[in-house]
C-alpha positions as a printed NumPy array, in Angstrom:
array([[ 13.894,  43.072,  29.648],
       [ 15.714,  39.973,  28.639],
       [ 16.661,  40.05 ,  24.707],
       [ 15.119,  37.573,  22.887],
       [ 17.553,  35.123,  20.915],
       [ 17.994,  33.329,  18.182],
       [ 16.456,  29.915,  19.263],
       [ 13.252,  31.694,  20.965],
       [ 12.334,  33.298,  17.392],
       [ 13.156,  30.391,  14.962],
       [ 11.122,  28.801,  17.56 ],
       [  8.326,  30.919,  16.815],
       [  8.465,  30.004,  12.694],
       [  9.121,  26.701,  13.11 ],
       [  5.617,  25.973,  15.135],
       [  3.763,  28.594,  12.997],
       [  4.957,  26.242,   9.794],
       [  4.713,  23.06 ,  11.398],
       [  0.933,  24.059,  13.64 ],
       [  2.67 ,  21.721,  15.951],
       [  5.194,  22.065,  18.612],
       [  6.731,  18.194,  18.302],
       [  7.27 ,  18.923,  14.495],
       [  8.692,  22.069,  15.268],
       [ 11.041,  20.76 ,  18.196],
       [ 11.563,  17.383,  15.735],
       [ 13.066,  19.968,  12.724],
       [ 14.982,  22.284,  15.437],
       [ 16.437,  19.207,  17.044],
       [ 14.983,  20.446,  20.706],
       [ 12.498,  18.353,  22.772],
       [  9.031,  19.625,  22.195],
       [  9.286,  20.751,  26.346],
       [ 12.48 ,  23.007,  25.707],
       [ 10.477,  24.48 ,  22.347],
       [  6.965,  25.038,  24.513],
       [  9.145,  26.86 ,  27.575],
       [ 11.399,  29.1  ,  25.079],
       [  8.136,  30.127,  23.646],
       [  5.89 ,  30.688,  26.568],
       [  9.348,  32.748,  28.151],
       [  9.331,  34.673,  25.279],
       [  5.232,  35.354,  25.377],
       [  5.484,  36.135,  29.031],
       [  8.176,  38.762,  28.149],
       [  6.34 ,  40.248,  25.279],
       [  3.009,  40.012,  27.072],
       [  1.462,  38.627,  24.422],
       [  0.191,  35.406,  23.303],
       [  1.836,  34.503,  20.268],
       [ -0.446,  31.515,  19.709],
       [ -4.086,  30.043,  20.587],
       [ -3.463,  26.428,  21.703],
       [ -5.726,  23.431,  21.825],
       [ -4.995,  20.058,  22.28 ],
       [ -5.754,  18.989,  18.951],
       [ -4.281,  22.41 ,  16.891],
       [ -1.887,  25.297,  17.487],
       [ -2.837,  28.591,  15.124],
       [ -1.009,  32.141,  15.717],
       [ -3.096,  34.913,  17.253],
       [ -3.169,  38.259,  15.865],
       [  0.12 ,  39.293,  17.778],
       [  1.671,  36.339,  16.547],
       [  0.907,  36.998,  12.734],
       [  1.899,  40.447,  12.948],
       [  5.408,  39.349,  14.577],
       [  6.074,  36.657,  12.926],
       [  5.428,  39.168,   9.393],
       [  8.322,  41.406,  11.151],
       [ 10.407,  38.374,  12.186],
       [ 10.538,  35.75 ,   9.516],
       [ 12.392,  38.559,   7.517],
       [ 14.508,  39.493,   9.551],
       [ 16.014,  36.009,  10.243],
       [ 15.904,  35.446,   6.765],
       [ 18.758,  37.743,   6.152],
       [ 20.326,  36.657,   8.943],
       [ 20.585,  33.135,   7.915],
       [ 21.984,  34.594,   4.456],
       [ 24.691,  36.735,   5.935],
       [ 25.931,  33.61 ,   7.877],
       [ 25.696,  31.557,   4.45 ],
       [ 27.61 ,  34.491,   2.86 ],
       [ 30.412,  34.286,   5.557],
       [ 30.197,  30.844,   4.681],
       [ 31.205,  31.194,   0.998],
       [ 34.832,  32.518,   2.918],
       [ 35.54 ,  28.76 ,   3.996],
       [ 37.772,  26.566,   2.197],
       [ 35.192,  23.538,   3.183],
       [ 31.169,  24.596,   2.96 ],
       [ 29.348,  24.03 ,   6.655],
       [ 25.845,  24.396,   8.039],
       [ 22.556,  22.   ,   6.582],
       [ 21.049,  22.174,   3.618],
       [ 17.279,  21.439,   3.536],
       [ 15.377,  19.606,   1.064],
       [ 11.599,  18.291,   0.345],
       [ 10.94 ,  15.658,  -1.881],
       [  9.15 ,  12.937,  -2.156],
       [  9.653,   9.221,  -0.563],
       [ 10.563,   8.104,  -4.143],
       [ 12.335,  11.059,  -5.45 ],
       [ 14.489,  10.787,  -2.376],
       [ 15.09 ,   6.877,  -2.579],
       [ 16.742,   7.559,  -6.126],
       [ 18.855,  10.735,  -5.499],
       [ 19.885,   9.668,  -2.017],
       [ 23.159,   7.117,  -2.876],
       [ 24.281,   8.724,  -6.154],
       [ 23.899,  12.148,  -4.923],
       [ 23.562,  12.816,  -1.801],
       [ 25.686,  10.327,   0.619],
       [ 28.416,  11.35 ,  -2.08 ],
       [ 27.933,  14.865,  -1.101],
       [ 27.995,  14.094,   2.173],
       [ 31.626,  12.16 ,   2.055],
       [ 33.073,  15.113,   0.2  ],
       [ 32.042,  18.012,   2.374],
       [ 32.026,  16.521,   5.63 ],
       [ 31.464,  19.881,   7.679],
       [ 27.948,  19.687,   5.846],
       [ 24.606,  18.429,   6.828],
       [ 21.526,  17.272,   4.768],
       [ 17.873,  17.289,   5.761],
       [ 15.749,  15.787,   3.862],
       [ 11.695,  15.952,   4.222],
       [  9.553,  13.399,   2.251],
       [  6.255,  14.164,   1.426],
       [  3.498,  13.466,  -1.226],
       [  2.026,  17.252,  -1.314],
       [  3.796,  19.827,  -2.684],
       [  4.595,  22.733,  -0.74 ],
       [  6.167,  26.118,  -0.699],
       [  9.685,  25.646,  -0.259],
       [ 10.612,  29.163,   0.425],
       [  7.631,  29.958,   3.054],
       [  8.462,  26.365,   4.864],
       [ 12.105,  27.351,   5.4  ],
       [ 13.311,  24.795,   2.642],
       [ 16.549,  25.823,   0.094],
       [ 15.41 ,  23.424,  -2.452],
       [ 12.857,  21.237,  -3.404],
       [ 12.847,  17.843,  -5.729],
       [  9.85 ,  17.111,  -8.448],
       [  9.542,  15.941, -11.602],
       [  9.788,  19.062, -13.832],
       [  5.801,  19.25 , -14.779],
       [  5.52 ,  20.201, -10.711],
       [  8.329,  22.99 , -10.029],
       [  6.931,  26.108,  -9.778],
       [  7.491,  28.773, -12.779],
       [  9.647,  31.421, -10.746],
       [ 12.009,  28.423,  -9.946],
       [ 15.272,  27.865, -11.06 ],
       [ 15.573,  24.669, -11.83 ],
       [ 18.105,  21.953, -12.499],
       [ 17.766,  18.626, -13.658],
       [ 19.154,  15.525, -11.176],
       [ 18.089,  11.913, -12.276],
       [ 17.996,  10.834, -15.919],
       [ 14.724,  10.866, -18.099],
       [ 12.521,   8.28 , -16.25 ],
       [ 10.447,   5.632, -17.868],
       [  6.521,   4.305, -16.057],
       [  5.911,   0.829, -16.109],
       [  3.038,  -1.694, -15.97 ],
       [  3.271,  -4.672, -14.244],
       [  2.037,  -7.646, -12.743],
       [  2.941, -10.763, -10.813],
       [  3.945, -13.979, -12.665],
       [  0.638, -15.662, -11.222],
       [ -1.337, -12.814, -12.351],
       [ -0.245, -13.23 , -16.434],
       [ -0.749, -17.352, -15.56 ],
       [ -4.658, -16.567, -15.089],
       [ -4.937, -13.517, -17.514],
       [ -3.587, -12.541, -21.129],
       [ -1.341, -10.054, -21.101],
       [ -2.868,  -6.769, -22.63 ],
       [ -1.566,  -5.938, -26.52 ],
       [ -2.694,  -2.419, -25.995],
       [ -3.411,   0.62 , -22.955],
       [ -7.229,  -0.085, -24.686],
       [ -6.874,  -3.404, -23.056],
       [ -6.393,  -2.542, -19.579],
       [-10.158,  -1.772, -19.334],
       [-10.517,  -5.839, -19.13 ],
       [ -8.424,  -6.363, -16.119],
       [ -8.007,  -5.049, -12.654],
       [ -5.935,  -2.331, -11.906],
       [ -4.492,  -0.472,  -8.927],
       [ -6.09 ,   3.174,  -9.438],
       [ -3.118,   5.789,  -7.901],
       [ -4.244,   8.895,  -6.013],
       [ -2.49 ,  11.718,  -6.267],
       [ -1.425,  14.209,  -3.036],
       [ -4.033,  16.799,  -3.915],
       [ -6.543,  13.702,  -4.059],
       [ -7.121,  13.55 ,  -8.245],
       [ -6.723,   9.855,  -9.192],
       [ -3.609,   9.777, -11.871],
       [ -4.709,   8.507, -15.053],
       [ -2.375,   5.982, -16.428],
       [ -0.221,   7.377, -19.86 ],
       [  1.067,   5.938, -22.358],
       [  2.255,   7.064, -25.966],
       [  3.378,   5.362, -28.983],
       [  4.69 ,   6.408, -32.548],
       [  2.717,  10.12 , -32.439],
       [ -0.254,   8.215, -30.906],
       [ -0.92 ,   8.722, -26.879],
       [ -3.501,   7.641, -24.17 ],
       [ -4.555,   8.473, -21.19 ],
       [ -6.353,   5.406, -19.365],
       [ -8.828,   5.356, -16.087],
       [ -8.221,   2.454, -15.109],
       [-10.684,   0.07 , -13.198],
       [ -9.91 ,  -1.762,  -9.949],
       [-11.388,  -2.072,  -6.522],
       [ -7.974,  -0.614,  -4.624],
       [ -7.265,   2.827,  -4.474],
       [ -3.705,   3.454,  -3.417],
       [ -1.532,   6.518,  -2.496],
       [  2.041,   4.854,  -1.71 ],
       [  3.878,   3.206,  -4.2  ],
       [  5.377,   0.416,  -1.259],
       [  1.651,  -0.577,  -1.343],
       [  0.933,  -0.61 ,  -4.794],
       [  4.094,  -2.993,  -5.352],
       [  3.015,  -5.218,  -2.626],
       [ -0.451,  -5.318,  -4.421],
       [  0.985,  -6.233,  -7.361],
       [  3.24 ,  -8.708,  -6.057],
       [  0.098, -10.414,  -4.034],
       [ -1.051, -11.491,  -7.529],
       [ -4.656, -10.087,  -8.397],
       [ -3.786,  -6.791,  -9.777],
       [ -1.659,  -4.783, -12.696],
       [  0.115,  -1.424, -11.348],
       [  1.045,   1.446, -13.133],
       [  4.789,   2.696, -11.294],
       [  8.026,   3.998, -12.026],
       [ 10.112,   1.388, -13.865],
       [ 13.281,   2.617, -11.518],
       [ 10.751,   1.41 ,  -8.65 ],
       [ 10.297,  -2.496,  -9.657],
       [ 13.76 ,  -2.882, -11.624],
       [ 15.001,  -5.37 ,  -9.155],
       [ 11.664,  -7.023,  -8.783],
       [ 11.524,  -7.149, -13.054],
       [ 15.068,  -8.736, -13.057],
       [ 14.331, -11.284, -10.519],
       [ 10.97 , -12.165, -12.124],
       [  8.813, -11.59 ,  -9.537],
       [  7.163,  -9.337, -11.888],
       [  6.413,  -8.923, -15.28 ],
       [  5.918,  -6.051, -17.548],
       [  3.725,  -5.5  , -20.099],
       [  3.3  ,  -2.671, -22.826],
       [  7.4  ,  -1.386, -23.074],
       [  6.561,  -0.341, -26.03 ],
       [  4.306,   2.599, -24.882],
       [  6.101,   3.67 , -22.265],
       [  8.559,   6.689, -23.82 ],
       [ 11.024,   8.013, -21.807],
       [  9.866,  11.116, -19.991],
       [ 11.628,  14.246, -18.583],
       [ 13.823,  13.549, -15.343],
       [ 13.351,  15.306, -11.487],
       [ 14.628,  18.434, -11.095],
       [ 16.277,  19.842,  -7.99 ],
       [ 14.572,  23.513,  -8.183],
       [ 15.17 ,  26.389,  -5.628],
       [ 14.23 ,  30.428,  -5.764],
       [ 16.776,  32.98 ,  -8.023],
       [ 16.399,  35.734,  -6.293],
       [ 18.009,  34.441,  -3.348],
       [ 21.354,  34.389,  -1.519],
       [ 22.445,  30.186,  -2.94 ],
       [ 24.683,  29.387,  -0.154],
       [ 28.509,  27.926,  -0.555],
       [ 26.936,  24.865,   0.581],
       [ 24.116,  24.455,  -2.206],
       [ 26.751,  25.817,  -4.7  ],
       [ 29.016,  23.15 ,  -3.679],
       [ 25.606,  20.43 ,  -4.419],
       [ 24.332,  22.037,  -7.781],
       [ 28.509,  21.31 ,  -8.865],
       [ 28.38 ,  17.574,  -8.412],
       [ 24.694,  17.996,  -9.968],
       [ 26.365,  19.737, -13.057],
       [ 29.214,  16.874, -13.169],
       [ 26.571,  14.074, -13.268],
       [ 24.264,  15.545, -15.481],
       [ 26.42 ,  17.976, -17.181],
       [ 24.515,  17.636, -20.479],
       [ 21.067,  18.489, -18.845],
       [ 22.174,  20.924, -16.222],
       [ 22.392,  24.47 , -17.034],
       [ 24.201,  26.485, -14.552],
       [ 23.248,  28.177, -11.662]])
C-alpha cells in the first residue's frame, strides 16, 4: 500500500478543525479540488470513510475521530521537531500563526508584525481575525492576542500594547441637537449603539472616576457587533458609541467625532499575546517575543 504523506494527514486535521473543505484548503494554501482529492485518496487506501459530507456540512466519522486522535499529536511532535532544528539556524524561519480580533490585528500590524517580517525575511506570519474566542492549541495556532481578561489561565501572557482607554463619541451634528452628557447616568437620555459580544451577550459600557464605578446598559434601536459599523453609525449623526479610543483617534483629531465623559474613562490593561507554556517555543516565536520585550520591556515578563 502506498505510504501516506504529511500533506494528506495535515489535510485531515485542517478539514476536521475548519469543518469546511474550502476553509481548510485556504488554510493549507492549496486548491479545494486538490484537498478533496488528497482526502479521497487517503480514504480509499485506508478503506474507511473519515468524513461524512453533505452539501452543507462536513463532520468526522467515528473512524475519522479515532484516526484524528492518534494522528494530531504525532503531527504536533513532528512540527516541534522541525521547529527545534530551526533553532540552530542563524535566522528563524517558518510560519507563525496568530489568532486575534480585527481591531487588535490593526493595532499590532505595523509596529510589530511588519517590523518582525522586515527583520526576519525567512519568517511568515499568518493572522486569522475573528470575534469569537478559540482554543488556539486545538485549532493549530502558535499564539493569540486578546484583552488580558480573555486570556485562558493556563496560558503565558505577554503585553503587546500600551494600556487602552475607551471613549464615548458622537458627531458634531449630534451634539448640535443634544446636550453633551456630563455623567454616565445621563447616557440614558441619549440614543446609543449597543455592542454585541462574539458570544451573543450585550456589552455594558464601563466607567470609573475617583473610585466610583458605573456599568451602563445603553438604550438605542441599533445593535452591532462590528467596530467599523459602529463608527459609521456615529459619523451618520444619530447615535453615540462607546469604542476603543485608538480606533477613533484620527476622527477625533479631524473634528469629525467629538468625545464626551473623558474624565470617566480610566486606562485599562492593554492587549496580550498569549501562548501555551507546555509546548516547545519555536525560534520564530522566541524572536517575536524578543521584539515584544524590546517594545514593552517594562511590562513584558521573560518567556
